[in-house]
Each structure stands twice: as C-alpha cells, then as structure tokens.
FIMI-944777 format. One record per residue (C-alpha): residue in three letters; x, y negated, z. Coordinates in nm, 4 decimals. Each point is the difference from the previous one (the first is absolute). Example, Ala and Ser with C-alpha at 12.3 -4.5 7.8 and 13.67 -1.06 7.14 Angstrom:
BEGIN
<atom res="ALA" px="1.2300" py="0.4500" pz="0.7800"/>
<atom res="SER" px="0.1370" py="-0.3440" pz="-0.0660"/>
END
This chain:
BEGIN
<atom res="UNK" px="1.1231" py="1.5012" pz="0.4586"/>
<atom res="UNK" px="-0.2076" py="-0.2326" pz="-0.2138"/>
<atom res="UNK" px="0.1873" py="-0.2224" pz="-0.2421"/>
<atom res="UNK" px="-0.1180" py="-0.2190" pz="-0.2837"/>
<atom res="UNK" px="-0.2924" py="-0.2068" pz="-0.1004"/>
<atom res="UNK" px="-0.2145" py="-0.0576" pz="-0.2979"/>
<atom res="UNK" px="-0.3110" py="-0.1597" pz="-0.1314"/>
<atom res="UNK" px="-0.2779" py="0.0932" pz="-0.2365"/>
<atom res="UNK" px="-0.2053" py="-0.2604" pz="-0.1833"/>
<atom res="UNK" px="-0.3385" py="0.1584" pz="0.0604"/>
<atom res="UNK" px="-0.1956" py="-0.1970" pz="-0.2619"/>
<atom res="UNK" px="0.2307" py="0.1374" pz="-0.2700"/>
<atom res="UNK" px="-0.0390" py="0.3705" pz="0.0846"/>
<atom res="UNK" px="-0.2958" py="0.2235" pz="0.0622"/>
<atom res="UNK" px="-0.0634" py="0.0947" pz="0.3618"/>
<atom res="UNK" px="0.0119" py="0.3668" pz="-0.1030"/>
<atom res="UNK" px="0.3482" py="-0.0341" pz="-0.1520"/>
<atom res="UNK" px="0.1366" py="-0.1783" pz="0.3078"/>
<atom res="UNK" px="-0.1520" py="0.2565" pz="0.2374"/>
<atom res="UNK" px="0.1342" py="0.2894" pz="-0.2096"/>
<atom res="UNK" px="0.3530" py="-0.1383" pz="-0.0028"/>
<atom res="UNK" px="-0.0027" py="-0.0654" pz="0.3738"/>
<atom res="UNK" px="-0.1307" py="0.3517" pz="0.0634"/>
<atom res="UNK" px="0.2775" py="0.1484" pz="-0.2152"/>
<atom res="UNK" px="0.2646" py="-0.1966" pz="0.1889"/>
<atom res="UNK" px="-0.1506" py="0.1123" pz="0.3312"/>
<atom res="UNK" px="0.0162" py="0.3619" pz="-0.1211"/>
<atom res="UNK" px="0.3663" py="-0.0371" pz="-0.0957"/>
<atom res="UNK" px="0.1026" py="-0.1928" pz="0.3129"/>
<atom res="UNK" px="-0.2361" py="0.0930" pz="0.2862"/>
<atom res="UNK" px="-0.0229" py="-0.2584" pz="0.2749"/>
<atom res="UNK" px="0.2199" py="-0.2505" pz="-0.1825"/>
<atom res="UNK" px="-0.2550" py="-0.1869" pz="-0.2107"/>
<atom res="UNK" px="-0.2123" py="-0.2840" pz="0.1319"/>
<atom res="UNK" px="-0.2437" py="-0.2019" pz="-0.2051"/>
<atom res="UNK" px="-0.2070" py="-0.3059" pz="0.0737"/>
<atom res="UNK" px="-0.2008" py="-0.2656" pz="-0.1745"/>
<atom res="UNK" px="0.0540" py="-0.3715" pz="0.0387"/>
<atom res="UNK" px="-0.1146" py="-0.3217" pz="-0.1528"/>
<atom res="UNK" px="0.1912" py="-0.2469" pz="-0.2066"/>
<atom res="UNK" px="-0.1189" py="-0.3326" pz="-0.1299"/>
<atom res="UNK" px="0.1354" py="0.0898" pz="-0.3408"/>
<atom res="UNK" px="0.0390" py="-0.2585" pz="-0.2716"/>
<atom res="UNK" px="-0.2733" py="-0.2250" pz="-0.1190"/>
<atom res="UNK" px="-0.0761" py="-0.0842" pz="-0.3603"/>
<atom res="UNK" px="0.1636" py="-0.3440" pz="0.0220"/>
<atom res="UNK" px="0.3383" py="0.1414" pz="0.1018"/>
<atom res="UNK" px="-0.0208" py="0.2671" pz="-0.2680"/>
<atom res="UNK" px="-0.0759" py="-0.2616" pz="-0.2671"/>
<atom res="UNK" px="0.2854" py="-0.2245" pz="0.1160"/>
<atom res="UNK" px="0.2410" py="0.2930" pz="-0.0221"/>
<atom res="UNK" px="-0.1131" py="0.0781" pz="-0.3542"/>
<atom res="UNK" px="0.0387" py="-0.3619" pz="-0.1087"/>
<atom res="UNK" px="0.3466" py="-0.0322" pz="0.1500"/>
<atom res="UNK" px="0.1315" py="0.3006" pz="-0.1948"/>
<atom res="UNK" px="-0.1053" py="-0.1341" pz="-0.3387"/>
END
C-alpha cells in the first residue's frame, strides 16, 4: 500500500541531499517510495514584490 504525498523544492536543496534522503526512505520502506520531478511556474518577481508591499 502506498499512501501520502509530498514535494521538495529542488532549487532550495542540493541534489545530493535530496537523493540521500530518498535513498534512506527507500531502504526503510522498500517498494513504497516513488519520486519524480515536475515543473512549476513558480512566482515571478512582481508577485513577490507585491506580497512584500502588502505586508508592510
């Protein structure tokens, strides 16, 4: 049985750290860990600036 979901913000972590953690999980729970990579448009600088201005 596979239950759960998660996400990793790849630009904020080293590829080595992500791979190590996934390998450790696979060792603890064989056959129950799946990983993939996707794309997200993310946030642009304009939206980030507007958020900062609205919190001041």
